[in-house]
Structures are given as C-alpha cells and as structure tokens.
C-alpha positions as a printed NumPy array, in Angstrom:
array([[-51.312, -55.95 ,  20.264],
       [-47.998, -54.63 ,  18.877],
       [-47.947, -51.15 ,  18.154],
       [-46.095, -51.403,  14.739],
       [-48.66 , -53.623,  13.402],
       [-50.969, -51.956,  10.686],
       [-54.545, -51.479,  11.386],
       [-56.812, -53.179,   8.418],
       [-60.6  , -52.77 ,   8.118],
       [-62.147, -55.444,   5.887],
       [-65.648, -54.574,   5.305],
       [-67.858, -58.213,   4.296],
       [-65.395, -61.328,   5.429],
       [-67.53 , -63.932,   6.274],
       [-66.735, -66.067,   3.369],
       [-64.91 , -66.074,  -0.163],
       [-62.661, -63.611,  -0.769],
       [-63.51 , -61.454,   2.052],
       [-62.319, -64.287,   4.512],
       [-59.116, -65.519,   2.352],
       [-58.134, -61.985,   2.625],
       [-58.264, -61.72 ,   6.605],
       [-56.962, -65.101,   6.438],
       [-53.603, -63.537,   4.594],
       [-53.807, -60.65 ,   6.937],
       [-54.237, -62.036,  10.639],
       [-51.025, -62.472,  11.65 ],
       [-48.827, -59.198,  10.795],
       [-51.831, -56.97 ,  11.264],
       [-54.425, -55.366,  13.297],
       [-57.917, -57.165,  11.318],
       [-60.989, -55.112,  11.972],
       [-63.596, -56.97 ,  10.072],
       [-67.161, -56.065,   9.653],
       [-69.585, -59.022,   8.152],
       [-72.805, -60.353,   8.191],
       [-71.825, -63.977,   8.051],
       [-69.528, -65.36 ,  11.274],
       [-68.283, -68.561,  10.343],
       [-66.032, -70.921,  12.312],
       [-63.51 , -69.831,   9.789],
       [-63.437, -66.183,  10.937],
       [-63.861, -66.916,  14.501],
       [-60.769, -68.969,  14.701],
       [-58.544, -66.187,  13.018],
       [-57.265, -63.567,  15.15 ],
       [-59.16 , -60.522,  14.319],
       [-61.59 , -58.292,  15.633],
       [-64.83 , -59.242,  14.327],
       [-68.323, -57.589,  14.595],
       [-71.325, -58.31 ,  13.157],
       [-72.862, -55.975,  10.566],
       [-74.996, -55.447,   7.69 ],
       [-74.007, -52.446,   5.558],
       [-77.222, -51.745,   4.149],
       [-79.   , -51.092,   7.313],
       [-76.053, -50.961,  10.52 ],
       [-74.163, -47.5  ,  11.5  ],
       [-70.428, -47.994,  12.464],
       [-71.009, -44.818,  15.131],
       [-71.382, -47.46 ,  17.708],
       [-68.126, -48.62 ,  17.587],
       [-64.543, -47.699,  18.802],
       [-61.949, -47.475,  16.107],
       [-58.161, -47.014,  16.235],
       [-57.093, -43.101,  15.567],
       [-55.184, -44.503,  12.436],
       [-56.337, -46.757,   9.663],
       [-53.897, -48.135,   7.332],
       [-56.037, -50.367,   4.92 ],
       [-59.438, -50.464,   4.001],
       [-61.21 , -53.266,   1.885],
       [-64.669, -53.17 ,   1.043],
       [-65.962, -56.717,  -0.245],
       [-69.862, -56.87 ,  -0.477],
       [-71.497, -57.82 ,  -3.766],
       [-74.022, -59.169,  -5.82 ],
       [-74.594, -61.406,  -8.76 ],
       [-78.282, -60.698, -10.04 ],
       [-78.542, -61.783, -13.882],
       [-81.328, -61.892, -15.845],
       [-82.851, -60.026, -19.186],
       [-82.781, -55.959, -18.648],
       [-87.06 , -55.741, -19.314],
       [-87.011, -58.311, -15.672],
       [-84.928, -55.885, -13.659],
       [-87.808, -53.601, -11.013],
       [-86.22 , -50.096, -10.457],
       [-86.123, -51.856,  -6.223],
       [-83.727, -54.334,  -7.188],
       [-81.461, -51.716,  -9.727],
       [-81.698, -49.688,  -6.348],
       [-80.597, -52.386,  -4.016],
       [-77.291, -53.328,  -6.473],
       [-76.767, -49.409,  -6.246],
       [-76.981, -49.596,  -2.363],
       [-74.807, -52.774,  -1.646],
       [-72.28 , -52.465,  -4.5  ],
       [-71.4  , -48.511,  -4.525],
       [-73.583, -46.967,  -1.468],
       [-71.998, -49.543,   1.535],
       [-68.709, -48.398,  -0.144],
       [-69.232, -44.524,   0.122],
       [-70.457, -45.059,   3.436],
       [-67.569, -46.861,   4.26 ],
       [-65.011, -44.529,   3.044],
       [-66.732, -42.072,   4.524],
       [-66.495, -43.243,   8.154],
       [-62.789, -44.242,   7.892],
       [-61.032, -41.249,   5.8  ],
       [-60.192, -39.499,   8.415],
       [-58.009, -41.97 ,  10.385],
       [-56.839, -42.771,   7.337],
       [-55.624, -39.464,   6.498],
       [-54.044, -39.17 ,   9.725],
       [-52.012, -42.177,   8.709],
       [-51.111, -40.797,   5.398],
       [-49.781, -43.928,   4.179],
       [-53.363, -45.755,   3.409],
       [-54.691, -48.125,   1.057],
       [-58.181, -48.405,   0.461],
       [-59.12 , -51.535,  -1.914],
       [-62.542, -51.878,  -3.822],
       [-64.152, -54.941,  -5.98 ],
       [-65.694, -54.405,  -9.278],
       [-66.085, -57.194, -12.232],
       [-64.898, -57.501, -15.504],
       [-68.753, -56.703, -16.514],
       [-68.061, -53.179, -16.075],
       [-65.787, -53.58 , -18.904],
       [-67.252, -55.388, -21.354],
       [-70.6  , -55.621, -22.4  ],
       [-72.414, -58.634, -21.203],
       [-75.791, -60.103, -21.333],
       [-77.873, -60.479, -18.15 ],
       [-75.733, -58.29 , -16.529],
       [-77.326, -54.544, -16.756],
       [-77.528, -54.019, -12.839],
       [-74.63 , -55.266, -11.166],
       [-72.326, -53.535, -14.333],
       [-73.802, -50.183, -13.784],
       [-73.455, -50.043, -10.196],
       [-69.592, -51.666, -10.16 ],
       [-68.809, -49.245, -13.201],
       [-70.258, -46.562, -10.478],
       [-67.781, -47.856,  -8.25 ],
       [-65.194, -47.617, -10.897],
       [-65.744, -44.344, -11.209],
       [-65.504, -43.677,  -7.324],
       [-62.046, -45.222,  -7.159],
       [-60.622, -42.757, -10.022],
       [-62.143, -39.858,  -8.337],
       [-61.104, -40.55 ,  -4.779],
       [-57.466, -41.525,  -6.119],
       [-57.187, -37.933,  -7.583],
       [-58.695, -36.392,  -4.625],
       [-56.684, -38.407,  -1.967],
       [-53.307, -38.474,  -3.468],
       [-51.902, -35.154,  -1.519],
       [-53.128, -37.455,   2.103],
       [-50.789, -40.652,   0.495],
       [-54.426, -42.378,   0.558],
       [-54.17 , -44.78 ,  -2.471],
       [-57.194, -46.148,  -3.973],
       [-57.551, -48.735,  -6.366],
       [-60.071, -51.589,  -7.378],
       [-60.058, -55.036,  -8.447],
       [-62.324, -56.361, -11.328],
       [-62.561, -60.113, -11.468],
       [-64.306, -62.122, -13.778],
       [-66.58 , -65.258, -12.249],
       [-64.77 , -66.65 ,  -8.722],
       [-65.256, -69.741,  -7.391],
       [-67.211, -68.244,  -4.283],
       [-70.693, -69.072,  -2.315],
       [-71.571, -65.508,  -4.135],
       [-71.417, -67.623,  -7.597],
       [-72.75 , -70.816,  -6.608],
       [-75.584, -71.054,  -8.725],
       [-73.85 , -70.483, -11.691],
       [-71.289, -73.152, -10.699],
       [-73.759, -75.981,  -9.248],
       [-73.052, -78.485, -11.798],
       [-69.621, -79.665, -13.489],
       [-71.304, -78.988, -16.74 ],
       [-71.747, -75.478, -15.457],
       [-68.164, -74.772, -14.371],
       [-67.096, -76.443, -17.316],
       [-68.781, -73.996, -19.751],
       [-67.709, -71.168, -17.351],
       [-64.124, -71.955, -17.607],
       [-63.981, -72.875, -21.257],
       [-65.463, -68.584, -21.721],
       [-62.007, -67.712, -20.227],
       [-58.675, -67.386, -22.413],
       [-56.918, -69.549, -19.517],
       [-59.696, -72.004, -19.374],
       [-60.534, -72.081, -15.527],
       [-62.334, -69.886, -13.295],
       [-60.65 , -67.502, -10.442],
       [-59.926, -68.494,  -6.742],
       [-60.727, -66.516,  -3.717],
       [-56.895, -66.976,  -2.719],
       [-56.091, -65.26 ,  -5.996],
       [-58.375, -62.406,  -5.698],
       [-57.341, -62.183,  -1.582],
       [-53.468, -62.004,  -2.99 ],
       [-53.775, -59.062,  -5.142],
       [-55.71 , -57.314,  -2.526],
       [-53.156, -57.997,  -0.033],
       [-50.46 , -56.721,  -2.52 ],
       [-52.437, -53.441,  -2.913],
       [-52.853, -52.934,   0.639],
       [-48.861, -53.394,   1.229],
       [-45.634, -51.14 ,   0.914],
       [-45.151, -53.168,  -2.498],
       [-47.937, -50.912,  -4.365],
       [-46.768, -47.609,  -2.578],
       [-46.814, -45.91 ,  -6.084],
       [-50.109, -47.337,  -7.333],
       [-53.3  , -45.483,  -7.248],
       [-56.499, -44.741,  -9.148],
       [-56.042, -48.349, -10.574],
       [-58.51 , -50.794, -11.791],
       [-56.323, -54.288, -12.26 ],
       [-58.122, -56.463, -13.571],
       [-57.923, -60.345, -12.206],
       [-59.932, -62.308, -14.957],
       [-58.234, -65.031, -17.193],
       [-57.836, -62.799, -19.604],
       [-62.101, -62.116, -20.055],
       [-61.244, -58.623, -20.583],
       [-58.727, -57.865, -22.922],
       [-58.152, -61.6  , -25.194],
       [-60.632, -62.528, -27.631],
       [-60.991, -66.252, -27.339]])
C-alpha cells in the first residue's frame, strides 16, 4: 500500500450508504471496514474488512495504523411506532446502536486521529432530529444525542485539527428502509412528502460523506448537514 494514501475507517459498510462510501474511497485510500454484514460487493473492493458487531465486539483485538485520517460511523435503525408502544429496552437498544456505538468508535480511534492532525469524523443523523415527526420518538432521541456529540466534539477537537460533522438524511433507498418502501405505492407516497418529490439514494449520501472526509472540506466542522430533499427546511 502506498504511504501517501490516507487511512479511513468505516463502521458499518456491508450495504447501503456505508458500502457505497467504501466503494468511493477504496481506490485512493486505505479503507478499513468493520461491519456485521459481508457481501460479494464489499469483498470485491480493495479494502481491509473485519466482521464486527458494534453492540458486542471490541476493537482491542485488531491492529491499526499509527495515524487515522477519517472515521465514519454508519450504523442506524428505523424503529417507528407510537410512543406508548415503545419499551424502555427498545429505547436503550436504539441509543446503544445510534449513539454509544459512535462514542466507542471515536474513543478507540481518537489517539490515532490526533496524531494525524488532519482528521475528519462523519456521523449520520436524521431529519427527524430537526423536525417533529410522529412515531419517531426513539430514533429522533438517539440521533439528537448524536448531533449534540457532533458539536461538542467539534469544539473539543478543533485544536487537534480533527473535524467532526454529521449528515442528516431523510428517507433513503436502502435495505434499512425497505419496509417503508416495499411497494410502489409506499415509494410514491414517501417521495411526495418531500419538496423535491423523490427519496434519497445511497450514492447521494456517500458523496457528501466523501466530501466531508476530503481536503475540500478542511474548513467545515461542527455542522449538521441536511441531505433531505428539502424536508427539514421547506414547507411542501
């Protein structure tokens, strides 16, 4: 591997946005992927892949480069139902996946990111953390915590030139959302709720993440970047 390549860690890249991001980055970077899911697509990329469950596994069993230049945390959940039907355990499960998993990843890789003095952290939030949406109490709560972490870490790590940003998508055509898009009728209804009259794609989200990891975004930190078809800011 070329010493000039940047070391990028992606947590959760077996499919969807994470997979597309790994494909975007694999040619010009040393990409290290931790994911519960392995697919033919991910195996065909020129990357370092480790089977990994963010809820139960430890990073301590692996060896890492001395410097890490990018960290992306992709895991998420879409558990939608009326508030009164959520159990305490379900709230905690979403919090562990969406928030604590990100915390543990940053704690693991932060020393190596500080050494690079030119690192970028990218999280994924949701438009539901900005606007009130029924049935989103659990996901909106855990992703709102992640947005708070984004801003706090951006302030704390600025002296090390470690940038921290989050992307806040609306509904995106991934396997995570397949229950919401399981028919043409559901897909059309979801598209029509957005000012731009369509849902997002993994490619669009991955392009924004690729930008935030790059030198082109070197003066951007502490931002929650909406990639949501106008959902969070425009009245349809």
